[in-house]
C-alpha positions as CSV (number, residue, x, y, z in Angstrom):
1,M,35.1,65.5,-31.6
2,V,31.7,63.7,-32.3
3,R,32.5,61.3,-29.5
4,N,33.3,64.1,-27.1
5,I,30.0,65.5,-27.9
6,L,28.3,62.4,-27.0
7,L,29.4,61.7,-24.2
8,V,28.7,65.0,-22.7
9,V,24.9,64.3,-23.7
10,L,25.1,60.7,-22.2
11,L,26.5,62.2,-19.0
12,A,23.7,64.7,-19.1
13,V,20.9,62.2,-19.2
14,C,22.6,59.7,-16.2
15,T,24.8,60.7,-14.2
16,T,26.6,58.1,-12.2
17,I,28.8,59.0,-9.3
18,A,31.4,56.1,-9.0
19,P,33.0,54.9,-5.5
20,A,36.6,54.5,-4.9
21,Q,37.9,50.7,-5.1
22,Q,38.3,48.9,-1.8
23,R,41.5,49.4,-0.5
24,S,42.2,52.6,-2.6
25,P,45.1,54.4,-3.3
26,V,44.2,57.2,-1.2
27,L,44.2,54.9,2.1
28,R,47.7,53.5,1.1
29,A,48.8,57.2,0.7
30,M,47.3,57.8,3.7
31,R,48.8,54.7,5.7
32,T,52.2,55.0,4.6
33,E,53.1,59.0,5.0
34,L,51.1,58.7,8.9
35,D,53.1,56.1,10.0
36,R,56.6,57.6,8.2
37,S,55.7,60.9,9.9
38,M,54.9,59.3,13.3
39,R,58.2,57.3,13.0
40,E,60.5,60.5,12.0
41,L,58.7,63.2,14.2
42,S,59.5,61.0,17.4
43,T,63.0,61.8,17.6
44,Q,61.7,65.5,18.0
45,T,62.2,67.3,21.6
46,T,58.4,67.3,21.5
47,P,57.3,64.2,19.6
48,P,53.8,63.7,18.7
49,Y,51.6,61.3,20.5
50,F,48.4,61.1,18.3
51,L,48.0,61.7,14.4
52,S,45.0,61.6,12.2
53,Y,44.3,61.8,8.6
54,T,40.9,62.5,7.4
55,I,40.2,62.7,3.3
56,T,36.4,63.7,2.6
57,E,35.5,62.8,-1.2
58,V,32.3,65.0,-2.1
59,R,30.9,64.9,-5.7
60,S,27.7,66.9,-5.7
61,T,25.4,67.6,-8.6
62,M,23.2,70.6,-7.9
63,M,19.9,72.4,-9.4
64,S,17.2,74.5,-8.8
65,A,14.3,76.8,-10.5
66,S,12.5,79.5,-9.7
67,F,8.9,79.9,-11.0
68,G,9.4,77.3,-13.7
69,A,12.9,78.6,-15.0
70,L,16.1,76.9,-13.8
71,D,18.3,79.2,-12.3
72,M,21.3,76.6,-11.5
73,D,22.5,73.5,-12.9
74,R,26.2,72.3,-11.8
75,S,28.0,69.5,-10.8
76,E,31.3,69.4,-8.7
77,A,33.6,67.0,-6.8
78,R,36.3,67.7,-4.2
79,R,39.2,66.4,-1.8
80,V,39.2,68.1,2.0
81,L,41.9,66.7,4.2
82,D,41.7,67.2,7.8
83,I,44.8,66.5,10.1
84,D,44.4,65.8,14.1
85,L,47.9,66.3,15.2
86,R,48.8,65.8,19.3
87,V,51.9,66.6,21.0
88,G,51.6,66.1,24.8
89,T,49.5,63.5,26.6
90,H,46.4,62.1,26.6
91,E,45.9,63.9,29.9
92,L,47.3,67.1,28.3
93,D,47.6,68.4,24.9
94,N,47.7,71.1,22.5
95,T,44.0,70.7,21.5
96,R,43.0,72.4,25.3
97,S,41.3,75.6,25.3
98,I,43.1,78.2,26.0
99,R,40.6,80.5,29.2
100,G,40.6,84.0,28.4
101,V,40.7,84.3,24.6
102,A,37.4,84.9,23.0
103,F,38.6,83.6,19.6
104,E,41.8,82.3,18.0
105,F,42.4,82.8,14.3
106,G,42.9,79.6,12.5
107,R,41.0,77.1,15.6
108,G,37.7,76.9,12.8
109,A,37.6,75.7,9.4
110,R,41.5,74.4,8.2
111,G,40.4,71.7,5.4
112,I,43.3,71.2,2.9
113,T,42.4,70.8,-0.7
114,L,43.7,67.6,-2.5
115,P,43.9,66.4,-6.2
116,L,41.1,64.1,-7.1
117,D,43.4,61.9,-9.0
118,D,44.4,58.5,-7.4
119,N,48.3,59.3,-7.5
120,E,49.7,58.2,-4.2
121,A,53.2,60.1,-4.6
122,A,51.1,63.7,-5.1
123,I,48.7,62.7,-2.2
124,R,51.9,61.9,-0.2
125,N,53.7,65.1,-1.0
126,L,50.7,66.9,0.2
127,L,50.1,65.2,3.4
128,W,53.8,65.5,4.5
129,G,53.8,69.6,3.7
130,A,50.6,69.7,5.7
131,T,52.0,67.3,8.4
132,D,55.0,69.4,8.8
133,R,53.0,72.8,9.3
134,T,50.4,71.5,11.5
135,Y,53.0,69.7,13.6
136,K,55.0,73.2,14.3
137,A,51.6,74.8,14.8
138,S,51.1,72.1,17.1
139,V,53.9,72.8,19.1
140,E,53.3,76.4,19.5
141,R,50.0,75.8,20.9
142,L,51.1,73.4,23.4
143,G,53.5,76.1,24.7
144,K,50.4,78.6,25.0
145,V,48.3,75.8,27.0
146,T,51.0,75.2,29.1
147,T,51.2,78.9,30.4
148,N,47.9,79.6,30.2
149,R,47.3,77.0,32.9
150,T,49.8,78.4,35.0
151,V,48.2,82.2,35.0
152,K,44.4,80.8,35.1
153,V,42.3,79.1,37.9
154,T,42.1,75.5,38.3
155,E,39.4,74.2,35.4
156,E,36.4,73.3,36.7
157,D,36.4,70.1,34.7
158,T,39.8,68.6,34.6
159,S,38.9,65.3,32.4
160,A,41.8,64.1,29.6
161,D,41.7,65.8,25.9
162,L,41.9,62.7,24.4
163,S,40.0,59.4,25.2
164,R,41.9,55.9,25.0
165,E,40.1,53.8,22.6
166,K,40.8,50.7,20.3
167,P,41.3,50.5,16.6
168,Y,39.0,49.7,13.8
169,T,39.5,48.5,10.5
170,F,36.5,48.7,8.3
171,I,36.4,49.1,4.5
172,G,32.9,49.8,3.3
173,T,30.6,48.6,0.4
174,P,30.3,50.9,-2.2
175,I,26.4,52.0,-2.6
176,P,25.0,52.1,-6.5
177,F,24.4,56.1,-7.2
178,A,22.5,56.9,-10.4
179,F,19.8,59.3,-11.4
180,D,18.2,60.6,-14.3
181,T,19.5,64.1,-14.2
182,V,17.2,65.3,-17.4
183,A,14.5,63.9,-15.0
184,W,14.8,66.1,-12.4
185,K,15.6,69.1,-14.0
186,D,12.4,68.7,-15.3
187,R,10.8,68.0,-12.2
188,V,12.2,70.7,-10.3
189,R,11.1,73.0,-13.1
190,S,7.8,71.5,-13.2
191,L,7.4,72.0,-9.3
192,S,8.8,75.5,-9.2
193,K,6.3,76.3,-12.3
194,M,3.3,75.5,-9.9
195,C,4.0,78.9,-8.2
196,T,3.2,80.9,-11.2
197,G,-0.3,82.5,-11.6
198,H,-0.2,83.5,-8.0
199,P,0.2,87.3,-7.3
200,E,0.1,86.5,-3.7
201,L,3.6,84.8,-4.0
202,F,7.2,86.2,-4.2
203,T,9.1,83.4,-4.2
204,G,8.5,80.0,-5.5
205,R,11.7,77.6,-5.6
206,V,12.8,74.0,-5.6
207,T,16.0,72.9,-5.4
208,F,17.6,69.3,-5.9
209,Q,20.9,68.4,-4.6
210,A,22.7,64.7,-4.8
211,D,26.1,64.1,-2.9
212,Y,28.0,61.1,-2.5
213,L,30.8,61.0,-0.1
214,I,33.5,58.6,0.5
215,K,35.4,59.2,3.7
216,Y,38.8,57.5,4.2
217,F,40.6,57.6,7.7
218,V,43.5,56.3,9.3
219,N,45.3,57.0,13.3
220,S,48.5,56.0,14.6
221,E,46.5,53.8,16.7
222,G,45.8,51.6,13.9
223,S,42.3,52.5,12.3
224,T,42.0,52.5,8.8
225,I,38.4,53.2,7.6
226,Q,36.4,53.7,4.5
227,T,33.1,54.3,4.3
228,Y,30.7,55.3,1.7
229,E,27.5,58.2,2.9
230,P,25.2,59.6,-0.1
231,I,22.3,61.5,0.4
232,V,19.9,63.5,-1.6
233,K,17.8,66.5,-0.8
234,M,15.1,68.2,-2.2
235,F,14.1,71.7,-0.7
236,V,10.6,73.5,-1.8
237,I,10.3,77.0,-0.4
238,V,7.2,79.7,-1.3
239,K,7.1,82.9,0.1
240,S,4.2,85.5,0.5
241,K,3.8,88.7,2.3
242,A,1.5,90.3,4.6
243,N,0.3,93.8,4.5
244,D,2.2,94.8,7.4
245,G,5.4,94.0,5.9
246,M,5.9,90.6,7.5
247,S,7.7,87.6,4.9
248,L,5.9,84.9,5.3
249,P,8.1,81.6,4.4
250,L,7.1,78.0,4.3
251,Y,9.3,75.3,3.5
252,K,9.0,71.5,2.6
253,S,12.4,69.4,2.7
254,Y,12.9,65.4,1.7
255,S,15.7,63.5,1.8
256,A,16.8,60.0,1.4
257,F,20.0,58.1,1.2
258,T,19.0,57.3,-2.8
259,P,16.9,58.9,-5.3
260,D,14.4,56.3,-5.6
261,R,13.9,56.6,-2.1
262,L,12.1,60.0,-2.6
263,P,8.8,60.6,-2.6
264,S,7.0,60.6,-6.1
265,R,6.2,63.0,-8.2
266,A,3.1,63.0,-7.9
267,A,3.0,63.2,-3.7
268,M,5.5,66.3,-4.0
269,E,2.9,68.0,-6.4
270,R,0.4,67.7,-3.8
271,D,2.7,68.8,-1.2
272,V,3.4,72.2,-3.2
273,R,-0.5,72.9,-4.0
274,E,-1.2,72.7,-0.2
275,M,1.8,74.8,0.5
276,I,1.0,77.5,-2.0
277,D,-3.0,77.7,-0.4
278,L,-1.6,77.7,3.1
279,C,0.9,80.6,2.0
280,I,-1.8,82.8,0.4
281,R,-4.1,82.4,3.6
282,L,-1.3,83.3,5.8
283,S,-0.5,86.5,4.0
284,T,-4.1,87.5,5.5
285,A,-4.0,85.7,8.6
286,P,-4.6,87.7,11.9
287,L,-1.3,89.0,13.9
288,M,-0.9,86.7,17.0
289,E,-0.5,88.7,20.5
290,T,1.9,87.8,23.1
291,Y,0.4,84.6,24.6
292,T,1.3,82.2,27.6
293,G,-0.9,79.2,28.3
294,P,-1.2,75.7,26.7
295,A,0.0,74.2,23.5
296,I,0.4,71.6,21.1
297,L,3.5,70.7,19.6
298,S,3.0,68.8,16.3
299,G,5.2,65.8,16.0
300,R,7.4,67.2,14.2
301,S,7.3,70.3,15.5
302,A,8.1,68.6,18.8
303,G,11.4,67.1,16.9
304,V,12.9,70.3,16.2
305,F,12.0,71.8,19.7
306,F,14.0,68.8,21.2
307,H,16.7,69.2,18.8
308,E,17.0,72.6,19.5
309,I,16.3,72.8,23.2
310,F,17.9,69.8,24.4
311,G,20.1,68.2,21.8
312,H,22.4,70.8,21.5
313,R,22.8,70.9,25.5
314,V,23.8,67.4,25.6
315,E,26.7,67.2,23.1
316,G,29.4,66.6,25.5
317,H,32.3,69.2,24.7
318,R,30.1,71.8,25.5
319,Q,30.3,70.6,29.2
320,K,34.3,71.1,29.5
321,D,33.6,74.6,28.2
322,A,34.4,77.1,30.7
323,N,31.9,79.9,29.0
324,S,29.2,77.3,28.5
325,S,25.8,77.1,30.8
326,Q,26.6,73.1,31.2
327,T,22.4,73.1,31.6
328,F,22.3,69.2,32.3
329,K,25.6,68.4,33.7
330,P,24.1,68.8,37.5
331,F,21.1,66.7,36.4
332,L,22.7,63.8,35.7
333,N,20.7,60.2,37.5
334,K,17.8,63.3,38.2
335,K,14.5,63.7,36.5
336,I,14.5,66.6,34.0
337,L,11.2,65.1,31.8
338,P,7.7,63.7,32.9
339,D,8.5,59.5,33.6
340,F,6.9,59.0,30.4
341,I,9.4,60.4,28.2
342,D,12.6,58.9,26.8
343,V,15.4,60.5,24.6
344,V,17.6,58.5,22.5
345,F,20.0,59.2,19.8
346,D,20.9,56.6,17.7
347,P,23.0,57.2,14.4
348,T,22.4,53.0,13.5
349,L,18.9,53.4,12.5
350,R,18.8,54.0,8.6
351,T,15.1,54.4,8.5
352,L,12.1,54.8,10.5
353,N,8.3,54.1,9.8
354,G,9.6,53.2,6.5
355,E,11.5,56.8,5.8
356,D,15.0,57.0,5.3
357,I,16.8,59.3,8.4
358,V,19.5,61.0,7.6
359,G,21.2,60.9,10.8
360,Y,22.2,57.4,10.3
361,Y,26.0,56.5,9.7
362,E,29.0,53.4,10.4
363,F,31.3,55.2,11.9
364,D,31.9,58.5,13.0
365,D,34.4,60.9,11.7
366,E,37.0,60.2,14.4
367,G,36.9,56.7,13.7
368,I,34.3,55.3,16.1
369,P,31.6,53.1,15.7
370,A,28.2,54.3,15.7
371,Q,26.3,53.7,18.8
372,R,22.6,54.1,20.4
373,V,22.7,56.3,23.1
374,T,20.1,56.7,25.5
375,A,20.1,60.5,27.1
376,V,16.6,60.2,29.0
377,D,15.5,57.1,30.7
378,H,12.0,57.6,32.3
379,G,12.4,61.3,32.5
380,V,15.9,60.7,34.1
381,F,18.9,62.4,32.7
382,K,21.3,59.6,31.6
383,N,23.8,60.1,28.9
384,F,25.8,63.0,27.1
385,L,26.8,62.7,23.4
386,M,30.3,62.0,23.2
387,S,33.5,62.4,21.4
388,R,37.0,61.5,21.9
389,S,37.0,64.6,24.2
390,P,36.5,63.4,28.1
391,I,34.2,65.1,30.1
392,E,33.9,64.4,34.1
393,N,32.4,60.6,34.7
394,F,32.7,60.2,30.9
395,T,36.2,59.1,29.6
396,T,35.3,57.5,26.4
397,S,33.6,58.5,22.9
398,N,29.9,56.8,22.3
399,G,30.3,57.4,18.4
400,H,29.0,61.0,18.0
401,G,32.5,62.9,17.2
402,R,31.1,64.5,13.8
403,R,32.2,67.0,11.5
404,Q,31.7,69.1,8.2
405,A,34.9,68.7,6.0
406,G,37.2,71.2,6.7
407,Y,36.3,71.5,10.7
408,R,37.7,70.7,13.8
409,C,35.6,67.4,15.1
410,V,33.0,68.0,18.1
411,S,30.3,65.9,19.6
412,R,27.2,66.3,17.7
413,Q,23.7,65.2,17.4
414,S,22.7,62.0,15.3
415,N,18.9,60.7,14.9
416,L,17.2,62.0,17.7
417,L,13.9,60.3,19.0
418,V,11.3,61.1,21.8
419,Q,9.6,58.1,22.9
420,A,6.5,58.1,24.8
421,R,4.6,55.7,27.1
422,G,0.7,55.8,27.9
423,Q,0.1,57.7,24.5
424,V,-3.6,58.8,23.2
425,S,-4.7,59.6,19.8
426,L,-4.2,62.9,18.1
427,D,-7.8,64.1,18.6
428,S,-7.9,62.8,22.2
429,L,-4.9,65.2,22.8
430,H,-6.7,68.3,21.1
431,S,-9.8,66.8,23.8
432,L,-7.1,67.3,26.5
433,L,-5.8,71.0,25.3
434,R,-9.5,72.8,25.5
435,A,-10.3,70.3,29.0
436,E,-6.2,72.3,30.0
437,C,-7.7,75.8,28.2
438,I,-10.8,75.7,30.2
439,K,-9.0,74.6,33.9
440,Q,-6.5,78.1,32.9
441,G,-9.4,79.9,32.2
442,K,-7.9,80.6,28.5
443,E,-10.3,81.2,25.3
444,F,-7.7,79.5,23.0
445,G,-4.6,77.5,23.1
446,L,-2.2,76.8,20.2
447,L,-1.3,74.3,18.1
448,F,2.2,74.6,16.5
449,D,2.0,72.7,13.4
450,D,5.0,73.5,12.0
451,I,8.7,74.9,13.2
452,Q,11.3,76.2,10.6
453,G,14.1,75.8,13.1
454,G,15.5,78.0,15.8
455,F,18.4,78.9,17.8
456,T,19.7,78.6,21.8
457,F,21.6,80.3,24.0
458,T,24.0,77.7,25.5
459,G,26.5,80.1,27.3
460,R,26.8,81.8,30.4
461,T,27.3,85.2,29.6
462,V,23.8,85.8,28.4
463,P,20.3,84.4,29.5
464,N,20.0,80.5,29.3
465,A,17.0,80.5,26.4
466,F,15.3,79.7,23.3
467,N,14.0,80.9,20.5
468,V,12.1,78.5,18.4
469,Q,10.2,79.7,14.9
470,P,7.3,78.3,14.1
471,L,5.9,78.8,10.4
472,V,2.0,77.3,10.9
473,V,0.4,77.9,14.2
474,Y,-3.5,77.5,14.9
475,K,-5.6,78.6,17.2
476,V,-7.7,76.1,18.8
477,F,-10.7,77.2,21.1
478,A,-12.0,75.6,23.6
479,D,-15.2,76.1,23.0
480,G,-15.1,74.1,20.2
481,R,-15.0,76.7,17.3
482,P,-12.9,75.8,14.3
483,D,-9.1,76.3,14.1
484,E,-8.2,80.0,13.3
485,L,-4.9,79.9,11.5
486,V,-2.4,83.1,12.7
487,R,1.0,84.2,12.3
488,G,3.7,86.4,13.5
489,V,4.9,84.7,16.8
490,D,8.0,83.1,18.1
491,L,7.8,80.3,20.7
492,I,10.4,81.1,23.6
493,G,11.3,79.9,26.9
494,T,14.0,78.1,29.3
495,P,14.5,74.0,28.9
496,L,14.2,72.8,32.6
497,T,10.6,74.8,33.1
498,T,9.3,73.7,29.6
499,F,10.6,70.0,30.1
500,N,8.5,70.5,33.4
501,N,4.9,71.4,31.6
502,I,5.0,68.7,29.0
503,I,1.3,66.4,30.2
504,A,1.0,64.4,27.3
505,A,1.8,62.7,24.1
506,A,-0.2,61.4,21.2
507,N,0.2,58.1,19.1
508,D,1.6,60.0,15.9
509,L,4.8,60.4,14.7
510,G,6.5,63.1,13.1
511,I,9.9,62.9,11.5
512,F,12.3,66.2,10.4
513,N,15.4,65.4,8.3
514,G,17.7,68.3,8.1
515,V,21.4,69.5,8.0
516,C,22.5,70.9,11.5
517,G,25.0,73.9,11.6
518,A,27.4,74.5,15.2
519,E,31.1,75.0,15.6
520,S,31.9,72.1,13.4
521,G,30.0,72.7,10.4
522,G,26.8,71.1,8.7
523,V,26.3,67.6,9.4
524,P,22.9,65.6,8.2
525,V,20.3,65.1,11.5
526,S,17.0,63.9,12.0
527,A,14.8,64.2,14.7
528,S,11.2,62.4,15.6
529,A,8.9,62.7,18.2
530,P,5.0,62.3,19.0
531,S,3.1,65.1,19.2
532,L,3.2,66.5,22.7
533,L,0.7,68.5,25.1
534,V,2.3,71.5,27.2
535,S,0.4,73.0,29.8
536,T,1.8,76.2,29.7
537,I,4.2,77.6,26.5
538,E,5.1,81.2,25.8
539,V,5.2,82.8,22.8
540,Q,6.3,86.4,21.6
541,K,5.7,88.8,18.3
542,K,8.2,87.7,15.6
543,S,10.5,90.6,13.9
544,K,9.4,91.9,10.6
545,S,10.7,94.3,7.8
546,Q,9.2,97.8,7.4
547,A,9.0,97.5,4.1
548,K,5.8,97.5,1.8
549,K,5.0,95.1,-0.6
550,P,6.0,96.1,-3.6
551,L,4.5,99.1,-5.5
552,L,4.5,97.2,-8.9
553,V,2.4,94.1,-9.7
554,D,4.5,91.2,-11.0
555,P,4.9,91.6,-14.8
556,M,3.6,88.0,-15.2
557,N,0.8,88.7,-13.5
558,S,-0.3,92.0,-14.9
559,A,-2.3,93.3,-18.4
560,T,0.8,93.1,-20.2
561,G,2.3,89.6,-19.2
562,E,1.8,86.1,-18.4
563,R,3.6,83.5,-16.5
564,P,6.0,81.2,-19.0
């Protein structure tokens, strides 16, 4: 009994997530069952021509605190199986979209939970049952696909459903992943406690999450891959509220591949103090009106901007979707950006300017090596991000088939890099903004210093526009007066028009690390860019709550209480 108590204490002090052994029993079970399934199902009237198994093992530690008090502390582990079984041929199989069907039940998340024990017999048994069910559903769906083709017009893109790729064998090296949970709990509590004593703040929350992913992949073409993907994330959220009801959040995120790569405690404390000060200032900042005119996007803001309005539109599978606007499909080898701009996606980059960038991986989730893709070269559009789903003029993958465990794999972004030639200093960029204001007869331009994120419409049934949500915006006056903090606007527009308005870039670099959510779930991505000057940009008023501030004073700031 005493031994068990000591074990619990030791685990609480230092959590070590131990990776699986190379050539693990999991891979052996997967390969054995896959080969058996392909062999025995080959005798069926409609045999599978392709089969892959992916098992994702996730071991997570999460903790969070609000105003100095820990409110979440948990660790969990799980294994998720995903099966890609195809009947028909590479040219036409059961995965093809059924046109005219708005939603197909079961076509989204479909992962199967597996035991955590390395029991080959148990794993094989679950693989067997899941494969049997998947095969039957695949044969049934192929019939629907075939019928759908006979009653609908010819598809705009008649490309094959699966690319032909060579097999790969890769067993990665386990990555040490240990951290002191007591120390990180203390940091989470301490950072969130800094938000106490400020009655203007309604949220002061800090979260720490450490995930260790082990991915096992085998397919009927002969690929066998095992990779290790650690990631550590911290989030700081502070929020105030203006008298008119507008909620005013600020976010700060940190990401790295190991805890020791995160910023120091002192650096985080400086960031939180700055966030608190800025959030309080925002609560009394003047409300910005609708505006059209010149603006600067800070490096981090420009990175998020390109991720939202460009990155999603160059994900290859969207060019095959009959309901997608396919914005850049007609622009292959044509100019879409100024000739001093390149846009690259590079999942082979692990760091940038000494900072970890989390869109890094060795193999994508279809077993294809990560590859650098130049999407825009000297302003000319050159390439889409490709999974194993071919599109017109792009018949093979370039290593961007990605998914969260339990979702179907599609083409997704990785590390987005906006690169510019002929850069100027940041001060010079501000001078160019003032000059552009004078040229256009504007009293001021805008500086988008930080952006929360946004959304973009890529379908044909709605206007093909974007809405990017700034957090921190300043007026930059043409006459040189000090910049003025403002609030309450969203950045809106259409992609092609906005891209044509980029006129200069600074020599700084902003990096955004985050998790992007789309059809295949949440995947880690980064976006980096220099600060950019745009000649014309449009903002609209941000939606806001109609609720007043709380009528009662925060008990921890009233005469009867104090912050813990």
